[in-house]
N, C-alpha and C positions, 0 to 999 in steps of 0.2 A: 687626385689633385694633392700635391705634397703641400703640407703647410710649413712655412718658414718659422723656426723657432727665433723669436726676437729675444736678444739678451735683456735680461732685467736690469733697468737702470736703477742704480742706488744713489741717493742723494748724500754725498760725502759730508754735508754739513748736518745731517739728521743726528739726533742724539742716540746714543746706544744704551740699551738697557743695563742696570746696575750688574747683573749677573755676567754680562758680556765684558763690562768695563774691568771687573775684578777677577776675570778668569785666571786662575793660577793653579800650580800643583796643590794636591790635597793637603799637604802638611802646612802649606802657606795659607791656604783657604782656612783651615782649622784654627790656625793661630789668629787670624783676623776676626773669625767668628767668636773665638774666646774671648777677645779683647774688646769687642763691640759694646757699646754702653747705650742703654735706652734712656732717652729723655722724654718725659711727659711735659707738655706745655699747655697754657690756657691763653685765651685772647689777651693780648697785650704783653706777654711774657717775652723777654729778649733772650733769644738763644745765644747770640754773640753780639758784641757791640763793634762798631767801626773803630779801627786803630788798635783794638786788642789783638795780643799775639794769638795766632791761629792754633788751636788745640787738636786739630784734625779734620777729616772730611765728614760732612753732615749729609744725611739721607732722610728726608721726611718719609714717613710710613702712612700717616693718616693726618687730616686737618689741613688747615691752610696756613701758609707763612707769606710774609711780604719783606722784600728787600727795600731798604731805605738808606739814603746817604746824604751827607752834608758835603757840598762841593762849592767852593769859593763862599759865597754868602747865601747860598740857597739850599733848601732842603728838598731832596728829590725821592719820589718813589720810583724805584727801578723795575718794579714788577712783582709779581707772585711767583712762589715756588710750588711746583706740583710734586705729588708723592712719587717717589722713585727717582727724582733728580738728584745728582750729586752736587752738593753745594760748596762753594769755595775752593774749587781746584787751584786757581791761581794763587791763593794765599798758602796752601798746603804745599804745592809743588815749589814754589818760589820761597818757602821758608820765610814767610813775610807776615805782616799784620792784616787783619780783616779790612776789605775796601768798602765794606757797607755793613749796616746793622741788620739782622735778621729777627723778625718780630712775629709772634704768633697772631693770627687773625681769628682763629677758632681754637678749640680744645683739639689737641692731637698728640702725636708721638713722633719722635724723629730717632734716628740711630746715629751715633758718633763712632767713627773709627779713629781711635787716638793716633795722634802724630807719631808717638813712639813705635807703635805696632806697625804702622805703615811704613815707617823708615826701616824697620827690621825686615818687612815683607820686601822692600826694595833691594835689600842687600841679598836676601835669599833668591829672590826672582826679579832681576833687573828689567825684564820684559814688562812687568806690571807698571813701573814708573812710565815707560813708553807708551803703554796703552792709555793711561791717564793724561799723558802730555798730548796724544792725538785727540782725546776728548776735549781737552782745553783749547785745542786749536779750532775744533768743530764749533765749540761754544762761541768763541770769539767771531768765527765766521757767521754764525747765526745772528749774533748780536749786530754785526756789521751790516748784514743783509736786511735786517729789521729796521735799522737806523736809515739805510739807503731808501727802503720803501716809504717811510714815514717822511723823509725829506722830500721825496718826489711827489708824494700825495699833496704835500703842503705847498709845493710849487705849482701844481695844477690848480689848486683852489685860489690862489691869491692872483688877481689880475695886475699886470704890471702897471707902473705908473702912467705910461703913455696910453695904454688901453682905457685905463680909469678915466683919465682926463678927456679922452675922446667920447666915452660913454656919457660923462657928465655934461659935456657940451651939447649932446643931442637932445 
């Protein structure tokens, strides 16, 4: 009996490892490695503040970090950052300001790839920028998916007004 090989499905929204995202020719990789800065942080330390100019990409190596933002008149916790995640692709690629504040929840270490070195890498190897733009699209897709799931689960839990009135009258 012949077994049918089933093609492996790949979740296009799944995040990719940092090595895959920064895959580039050795000369460009060496330049990025030489420019990388190590940042040690403790609980409560702010790595960057919302609305500050973006200084590069951040990658947590160890410890725990949390994203927090002020939107309208509310303070929001946007979630935690795991080791190996690339942080603030949107701000770096958009040449913009940080959209949230990144705060240490425990002692740890992060790596920063300075903006100037990344800009030089994009000039030397334009494919790198495209790889990071693709990851940003996946990041947005994951966030949208999580938002939809949260919204749908909230809808399932709340009874409608007419159902609630019917239940109350019984």
